[in-house]
PDB file of N, CA, C and O in Angstrom:
ATOM      1  N   MET A   1     145.255  92.475  85.430  1.00  0.00           N
ATOM      2  CA  MET A   1     145.950  93.255  85.541  1.00  0.00           C
ATOM      3  C   MET A   1     147.406  92.464  86.171  1.00  0.00           C
ATOM      4  O   MET A   1     147.102  91.312  86.479  1.00  0.00           O
ATOM      5  N   ALA A   2     148.269  92.634  86.331  1.00  0.00           N
ATOM      6  CA  ALA A   2     149.341  91.957  86.961  1.00  0.00           C
ATOM      7  C   ALA A   2     149.934  92.792  88.085  1.00  0.00           C
ATOM      8  O   ALA A   2     150.270  93.976  88.122  1.00  0.00           O
ATOM      9  N   ARG A   3     149.957  91.944  88.877  1.00  0.00           N
ATOM     10  CA  ARG A   3     150.380  92.200  90.303  1.00  0.00           C
ATOM     11  C   ARG A   3     151.758  92.599  90.763  1.00  0.00           C
ATOM     12  O   ARG A   3     152.678  91.785  90.849  1.00  0.00           O
ATOM     13  N   THR A   4     151.888  94.052  91.097  1.00  0.00           N
ATOM     14  CA  THR A   4     153.518  93.992  91.253  1.00  0.00           C
ATOM     15  C   THR A   4     153.663  94.111  92.677  1.00  0.00           C
ATOM     16  O   THR A   4     154.778  94.474  93.051  1.00  0.00           O
ATOM     17  N   GLN A   5     152.813  93.893  93.542  1.00  0.00           N
ATOM     18  CA  GLN A   5     153.128  94.022  95.101  1.00  0.00           C
ATOM     19  C   GLN A   5     153.639  92.949  95.280  1.00  0.00           C
ATOM     20  O   GLN A   5     152.999  92.073  94.698  1.00  0.00           O
ATOM     21  N   SER A   6     154.934  92.386  96.079  1.00  0.00           N
ATOM     22  CA  SER A   6     155.176  91.392  96.864  1.00  0.00           C
ATOM     23  C   SER A   6     154.713  90.808  97.830  1.00  0.00           C
ATOM     24  O   SER A   6     154.164  91.384  98.769  1.00  0.00           O
ATOM     25  N   ARG A   7     154.874  89.560  97.731  1.00  0.00           N
ATOM     26  CA  ARG A   7     154.274  88.678  99.424  1.00  0.00           C
ATOM     27  C   ARG A   7     155.032  88.843 100.527  1.00  0.00           C
ATOM     28  O   ARG A   7     156.251  88.895 100.368  1.00  0.00           O
ATOM     29  N   CYS A   8     154.433  88.965 101.961  1.00  0.00           N
ATOM     30  CA  CYS A   8     155.404  88.629 102.872  1.00  0.00           C
ATOM     31  C   CYS A   8     156.086  88.075 102.722  1.00  0.00           C
ATOM     32  O   CYS A   8     155.739  87.215 101.913  1.00  0.00           O
ATOM     33  N   GLY A   9     157.584  87.903 103.203  1.00  0.00           N
ATOM     34  CA  GLY A   9     158.612  86.725 103.326  1.00  0.00           C
ATOM     35  C   GLY A   9     158.378  86.458 104.757  1.00  0.00           C
ATOM     36  O   GLY A   9     159.415  85.887 105.097  1.00  0.00           O
ATOM     37  N   ALA A  10     157.594  86.543 105.817  1.00  0.00           N
ATOM     38  CA  ALA A  10     157.706  85.823 107.228  1.00  0.00           C
ATOM     39  C   ALA A  10     157.250  84.583 107.017  1.00  0.00           C
ATOM     40  O   ALA A  10     156.457  84.177 106.167  1.00  0.00           O
ATOM     41  N   LEU A  11     158.011  83.832 108.145  1.00  0.00           N
ATOM     42  CA  LEU A  11     157.708  82.666 107.931  1.00  0.00           C
ATOM     43  C   LEU A  11     156.823  82.472 109.284  1.00  0.00           C
ATOM     44  O   LEU A  11     157.276  82.850 110.364  1.00  0.00           O
ATOM     45  N   THR A  12     155.566  81.877 109.178  1.00  0.00           N
ATOM     46  CA  THR A  12     154.953  81.629 110.437  1.00  0.00           C
ATOM     47  C   THR A  12     154.935  80.472 111.275  1.00  0.00           C
ATOM     48  O   THR A  12     155.920  79.751 111.433  1.00  0.00           O
ATOM     49  N   GLN A  13     153.904  80.301 111.774  1.00  0.00           N
ATOM     50  CA  GLN A  13     154.119  79.078 113.247  1.00  0.00           C
ATOM     51  C   GLN A  13     154.094  77.765 112.272  1.00  0.00           C
ATOM     52  O   GLN A  13     154.732  76.791 112.672  1.00  0.00           O
ATOM     53  N   GLN A  14     153.564  77.687 111.312  1.00  0.00           N
ATOM     54  CA  GLN A  14     153.675  76.027 110.898  1.00  0.00           C
ATOM     55  C   GLN A  14     154.956  76.125 109.880  1.00  0.00           C
ATOM     56  O   GLN A  14     154.926  75.186 109.085  1.00  0.00           O
ATOM     57  N   GLY A  15     155.728  76.731 109.743  1.00  0.00           N
ATOM     58  CA  GLY A  15     157.134  76.660 108.921  1.00  0.00           C
ATOM     59  C   GLY A  15     156.709  76.975 107.645  1.00  0.00           C
ATOM     60  O   GLY A  15     157.689  76.923 106.902  1.00  0.00           O
ATOM     61  N   THR A  16     155.286  77.406 106.787  1.00  0.00           N
ATOM     62  CA  THR A  16     155.025  78.128 105.830  1.00  0.00           C
ATOM     63  C   THR A  16     154.834  79.832 105.631  1.00  0.00           C
ATOM     64  O   THR A  16     154.348  80.539 106.514  1.00  0.00           O
ATOM     65  N   ARG A  17     155.374  80.420 104.127  1.00  0.00           N
ATOM     66  CA  ARG A  17     155.771  81.580 104.153  1.00  0.00           C
ATOM     67  C   ARG A  17     154.308  82.356 104.267  1.00  0.00           C
ATOM     68  O   ARG A  17     153.264  81.915 103.787  1.00  0.00           O
ATOM     69  N   CYS A  18     154.434  83.523 104.954  1.00  0.00           N
ATOM     70  CA  CYS A  18     153.113  84.515 105.222  1.00  0.00           C
ATOM     71  C   CYS A  18     152.248  84.405 103.643  1.00  0.00           C
ATOM     72  O   CYS A  18     152.948  84.234 102.645  1.00  0.00           O
ATOM     73  N   ARG A  19     151.223  84.477 103.535  1.00  0.00           N
ATOM     74  CA  ARG A  19     150.450  84.360 102.115  1.00  0.00           C
ATOM     75  C   ARG A  19     149.790  86.126 101.883  1.00  0.00           C
ATOM     76  O   ARG A  19     149.196  86.561 100.896  1.00  0.00           O
ATOM     77  N   ARG A  20     150.140  86.831 103.110  1.00  0.00           N
ATOM     78  CA  ARG A  20     149.519  88.185 102.615  1.00  0.00           C
ATOM     79  C   ARG A  20     150.677  88.997 101.961  1.00  0.00           C
ATOM     80  O   ARG A  20     151.896  88.824 101.966  1.00  0.00           O
ATOM     81  N   LEU A  21     149.941  89.864 101.442  1.00  0.00           N
ATOM     82  CA  LEU A  21     150.915  91.230 100.517  1.00  0.00           C
ATOM     83  C   LEU A  21     151.832  92.074 101.487  1.00  0.00           C
ATOM     84  O   LEU A  21     151.466  92.576 102.550  1.00  0.00           O
ATOM     85  N   ALA A  22     152.858  92.126 101.030  1.00  0.00           N
ATOM     86  CA  ALA A  22     153.919  93.203 101.928  1.00  0.00           C
ATOM     87  C   ALA A  22     153.240  94.516 101.998  1.00  0.00           C
ATOM     88  O   ALA A  22     152.108  94.735 101.566  1.00  0.00           O
ATOM     89  N   MET A  23     153.898  95.240 102.485  1.00  0.00           N
ATOM     90  CA  MET A  23     153.494  96.524 102.813  1.00  0.00           C
ATOM     91  C   MET A  23     154.473  96.940 101.962  1.00  0.00           C
ATOM     92  O   MET A  23     155.474  96.279 101.685  1.00  0.00           O
ATOM     93  N   GLU A  24     154.041  98.686 101.285  1.00  0.00           N
ATOM     94  CA  GLU A  24     154.968  99.270 100.256  1.00  0.00           C
ATOM     95  C   GLU A  24     156.156  99.417 100.721  1.00  0.00           C
ATOM     96  O   GLU A  24     156.298  99.875 101.855  1.00  0.00           O
ATOM     97  N   ASN A  25     157.249  99.060  99.945  1.00  0.00           N
ATOM     98  CA  ASN A  25     158.604  99.446 100.140  1.00  0.00           C
ATOM     99  C   ASN A  25     159.104  98.463 101.281  1.00  0.00           C
ATOM    100  O   ASN A  25     160.260  98.614 101.676  1.00  0.00           O
ATOM    101  N   ALA A  26     158.313  97.465 101.840  1.00  0.00           N
ATOM    102  CA  ALA A  26     159.238  96.902 102.433  1.00  0.00           C
ATOM    103  C   ALA A  26     158.857  95.266 101.816  1.00  0.00           C
ATOM    104  O   ALA A  26     158.114  94.888 100.910  1.00  0.00           O
ATOM    105  N   SER A  27     159.782  94.518 102.814  1.00  0.00           N
ATOM    106  CA  SER A  27     159.297  92.980 102.662  1.00  0.00           C
ATOM    107  C   SER A  27     158.653  92.233 103.323  1.00  0.00           C
ATOM    108  O   SER A  27     158.741  91.057 102.971  1.00  0.00           O
ATOM    109  N   ARG A  28     157.741  92.533 104.538  1.00  0.00           N
ATOM    110  CA  ARG A  28     156.721  92.414 105.465  1.00  0.00           C
ATOM    111  C   ARG A  28     155.542  92.894 104.915  1.00  0.00           C
ATOM    112  O   ARG A  28     155.346  93.755 104.057  1.00  0.00           O
ATOM    113  N   CYS A  29     154.552  91.966 105.757  1.00  0.00           N
ATOM    114  CA  CYS A  29     153.395  92.443 105.714  1.00  0.00           C
ATOM    115  C   CYS A  29     153.133  93.118 107.094  1.00  0.00           C
ATOM    116  O   CYS A  29     154.031  93.184 107.933  1.00  0.00           O
ATOM    117  N   ASP A  30     151.930  93.599 107.307  1.00  0.00           N
ATOM    118  CA  ASP A  30     151.276  94.461 108.510  1.00  0.00           C
ATOM    119  C   ASP A  30     151.733  93.957 109.686  1.00  0.00           C
ATOM    120  O   ASP A  30     152.378  94.584 110.525  1.00  0.00           O
ATOM    121  N   LEU A  31     151.309  92.535 109.755  1.00  0.00           N
ATOM    122  CA  LEU A  31     151.701  91.808 110.828  1.00  0.00           C
ATOM    123  C   LEU A  31     153.132  91.288 111.637  1.00  0.00           C
ATOM    124  O   LEU A  31     153.484  91.132 112.806  1.00  0.00           O
ATOM    125  N   HIS A  32     153.756  91.115 110.211  1.00  0.00           N
ATOM    126  CA  HIS A  32     155.227  90.949 110.432  1.00  0.00           C
ATOM    127  C   HIS A  32     156.032  92.087 110.270  1.00  0.00           C
ATOM    128  O   HIS A  32     157.196  91.780 110.527  1.00  0.00           O
ATOM    129  N   ARG A  33     155.921  93.252 109.959  1.00  0.00           N
ATOM    130  CA  ARG A  33     156.549  94.347 110.282  1.00  0.00           C
ATOM    131  C   ARG A  33     157.498  94.455 111.221  1.00  0.00           C
ATOM    132  O   ARG A  33     158.729  94.473 111.197  1.00  0.00           O
ATOM    133  N   GLY A  34     156.672  94.523 112.057  1.00  0.00           N
ATOM    134  CA  GLY A  34     157.614  94.709 113.678  1.00  0.00           C
ATOM    135  C   GLY A  34     157.966  96.497 113.603  1.00  0.00           C
ATOM    136  O   GLY A  34     157.827  97.365 112.741  1.00  0.00           O
ATOM    137  N   ASP A  35     158.474  96.456 114.981  1.00  0.00           N
ATOM    138  CA  ASP A  35     159.334  97.907 115.098  1.00  0.00           C
ATOM    139  C   ASP A  35     160.502  98.286 114.800  1.00  0.00           C
ATOM    140  O   ASP A  35     161.074  99.338 115.084  1.00  0.00           O
ATOM    141  N   TRP A  36     160.854  97.384 114.205  1.00  0.00           N
ATOM    142  CA  TRP A  36     162.609  97.652 113.683  1.00  0.00           C
ATOM    143  C   TRP A  36     162.174  98.319 112.082  1.00  0.00           C
ATOM    144  O   TRP A  36     162.921  99.180 111.617  1.00  0.00           O
ATOM    145  N   SER A  37     161.323  98.012 111.531  1.00  0.00           N
ATOM    146  CA  SER A  37     161.227  97.848 109.821  1.00  0.00           C
ATOM    147  C   SER A  37     161.197  99.590 109.345  1.00  0.00           C
ATOM    148  O   SER A  37     160.712 100.486 110.035  1.00  0.00           O
ATOM    149  N   THR A  38     161.755  99.736 108.193  1.00  0.00           N
ATOM    150  CA  THR A  38     162.001 100.786 107.963  1.00  0.00           C
ATOM    151  C   THR A  38     160.866 101.631 107.882  1.00  0.00           C
ATOM    152  O   THR A  38     160.822 102.817 108.213  1.00  0.00           O
ATOM    153  N   TYR A  39     159.741 100.775 107.311  1.00  0.00           N
ATOM    154  CA  TYR A  39     157.879 101.951 107.330  1.00  0.00           C
ATOM    155  C   TYR A  39     157.732 102.342 108.396  1.00  0.00           C
ATOM    156  O   TYR A  39     157.153 103.407 108.608  1.00  0.00           O
ATOM    157  N   THR A  40     158.333 101.407 109.569  1.00  0.00           N
ATOM    158  CA  THR A  40     157.395 101.807 110.820  1.00  0.00           C
ATOM    159  C   THR A  40     158.607 103.061 111.470  1.00  0.00           C
ATOM    160  O   THR A  40     158.146 104.111 111.918  1.00  0.00           O
ATOM    161  N   ILE A  41     159.681 102.901 111.465  1.00  0.00           N
ATOM    162  CA  ILE A  41     160.674 103.968 111.738  1.00  0.00           C
ATOM    163  C   ILE A  41     160.206 105.022 110.973  1.00  0.00           C
ATOM    164  O   ILE A  41     159.892 105.976 111.685  1.00  0.00           O
ATOM    165  N   LYS A  42     159.956 105.302 109.178  1.00  0.00           N
ATOM    166  CA  LYS A  42     159.838 106.077 108.627  1.00  0.00           C
ATOM    167  C   LYS A  42     158.322 106.800 109.467  1.00  0.00           C
ATOM    168  O   LYS A  42     158.540 107.974 109.766  1.00  0.00           O
ATOM    169  N   LYS A  43     157.083 106.380 109.821  1.00  0.00           N
ATOM    170  CA  LYS A  43     156.015 106.610 110.292  1.00  0.00           C
ATOM    171  C   LYS A  43     156.218 107.497 111.606  1.00  0.00           C
ATOM    172  O   LYS A  43     155.702 108.560 111.950  1.00  0.00           O
ATOM    173  N   ARG A  44     157.189 106.639 112.228  1.00  0.00           N
ATOM    174  CA  ARG A  44     157.682 107.423 113.944  1.00  0.00           C
ATOM    175  C   ARG A  44     158.265 108.956 113.645  1.00  0.00           C
ATOM    176  O   ARG A  44     157.983 110.033 114.171  1.00  0.00           O
ATOM    177  N   THR A  45     159.246 108.586 112.526  1.00  0.00           N
ATOM    178  CA  THR A  45     160.020 110.390 112.860  1.00  0.00           C
ATOM    179  C   THR A  45     158.975 110.877 112.400  1.00  0.00           C
ATOM    180  O   THR A  45     158.589 111.750 113.177  1.00  0.00           O
ATOM    181  N   GLU A  46     157.759 110.685 110.826  1.00  0.00           N
ATOM    182  CA  GLU A  46     157.252 111.785 110.798  1.00  0.00           C
ATOM    183  C   GLU A  46     156.151 112.059 111.723  1.00  0.00           C
ATOM    184  O   GLU A  46     155.735 113.199 111.927  1.00  0.00           O
ATOM    185  N   ALA A  47     155.718 111.089 112.237  1.00  0.00           N
ATOM    186  CA  ALA A  47     154.944 111.607 113.776  1.00  0.00           C
ATOM    187  C   ALA A  47     155.882 112.760 114.306  1.00  0.00           C
ATOM    188  O   ALA A  47     155.696 113.947 114.037  1.00  0.00           O
ATOM    189  N   ALA A  48     156.869 112.298 115.058  1.00  0.00           N
ATOM    190  CA  ALA A  48     157.488 113.337 115.828  1.00  0.00           C
ATOM    191  C   ALA A  48     158.292 114.715 115.052  1.00  0.00           C
ATOM    192  O   ALA A  48     158.819 115.687 115.594  1.00  0.00           O
ATOM    193  N   LYS A  49     158.180 114.435 113.807  1.00  0.00           N
ATOM    194  CA  LYS A  49     158.359 116.005 113.382  1.00  0.00           C
ATOM    195  C   LYS A  49     157.023 117.055 113.526  1.00  0.00           C
ATOM    196  O   LYS A  49     156.963 118.255 113.793  1.00  0.00           O
ATOM    197  N   LYS A  50     155.812 115.872 113.175  1.00  0.00           N
ATOM    198  CA  LYS A  50     154.818 116.451 113.465  1.00  0.00           C
ATOM    199  C   LYS A  50     154.204 116.883 114.489  1.00  0.00           C
ATOM    200  O   LYS A  50     153.252 117.663 114.458  1.00  0.00           O
ATOM    201  N   ALA A  51     154.693 116.420 115.434  1.00  0.00           N
ATOM    202  CA  ALA A  51     154.341 116.819 116.741  1.00  0.00           C
ATOM    203  C   ALA A  51     155.231 117.930 117.486  1.00  0.00           C
ATOM    204  O   ALA A  51     154.791 118.579 118.435  1.00  0.00           O
ATOM    205  N   LYS A  52     156.510 118.086 116.970  1.00  0.00           N
ATOM    206  CA  LYS A  52     157.365 119.242 117.278  1.00  0.00           C
ATOM    207  C   LYS A  52     157.051 120.450 116.563  1.00  0.00           C
ATOM    208  O   LYS A  52     157.367 121.517 117.089  1.00  0.00           O
ATOM    209  N   THR A  53     156.459 120.446 115.412  1.00  0.00           N
ATOM    210  CA  THR A  53     155.798 121.978 114.448  1.00  0.00           C
ATOM    211  C   THR A  53     154.803 122.341 115.677  1.00  0.00           C
ATOM    212  O   THR A  53     154.888 123.401 116.296  1.00  0.00           O
ATOM    213  N   ARG A  54     153.625 121.092 116.016  1.00  0.00           N
ATOM    214  CA  ARG A  54     152.395 121.420 117.049  1.00  0.00           C
ATOM    215  C   ARG A  54     152.802 122.235 117.758  1.00  0.00           C
ATOM    216  O   ARG A  54     152.167 123.280 117.895  1.00  0.00           O
ATOM    217  N   LYS A  55     154.073 121.998 118.480  1.00  0.00           N
ATOM    218  CA  LYS A  55     154.727 122.331 119.511  1.00  0.00           C
ATOM    219  C   LYS A  55     155.107 123.791 119.783  1.00  0.00           C
ATOM    220  O   LYS A  55     154.814 124.622 120.643  1.00  0.00           O
ATOM    221  N   ARG A  56     155.980 123.752 118.554  1.00  0.00           N
ATOM    222  CA  ARG A  56     156.243 125.346 117.990  1.00  0.00           C
ATOM    223  C   ARG A  56     155.308 126.346 117.846  1.00  0.00           C
ATOM    224  O   ARG A  56     155.609 127.532 117.982  1.00  0.00           O
ATOM    225  N   ARG A  57     154.073 125.922 117.553  1.00  0.00           N
ATOM    226  CA  ARG A  57     152.801 127.143 116.920  1.00  0.00           C
ATOM    227  C   ARG A  57     152.539 127.512 118.324  1.00  0.00           C
ATOM    228  O   ARG A  57     152.908 128.655 118.594  1.00  0.00           O
ATOM    229  N   LYS A  58     152.099 126.971 119.111  1.00  0.00           N
ATOM    230  CA  LYS A  58     151.644 127.220 120.553  1.00  0.00           C
ATOM    231  C   LYS A  58     152.187 128.277 121.284  1.00  0.00           C
ATOM    232  O   LYS A  58     151.823 128.479 122.442  1.00  0.00           O
TER     233      LYS A  58
END
């Protein structure tokens, strides 16, 4: 089976590329994605929407 998921593009402390698989729809793995990535931003906004809907129901 062919691998369709890309590798992380971050540089390690040794100066080589990270060998881990990147997250879905991202260019970095979970260790290197940071708070600025689109994946993390999307997860935060989804969590905020869920929190708002929970607050309205009460």
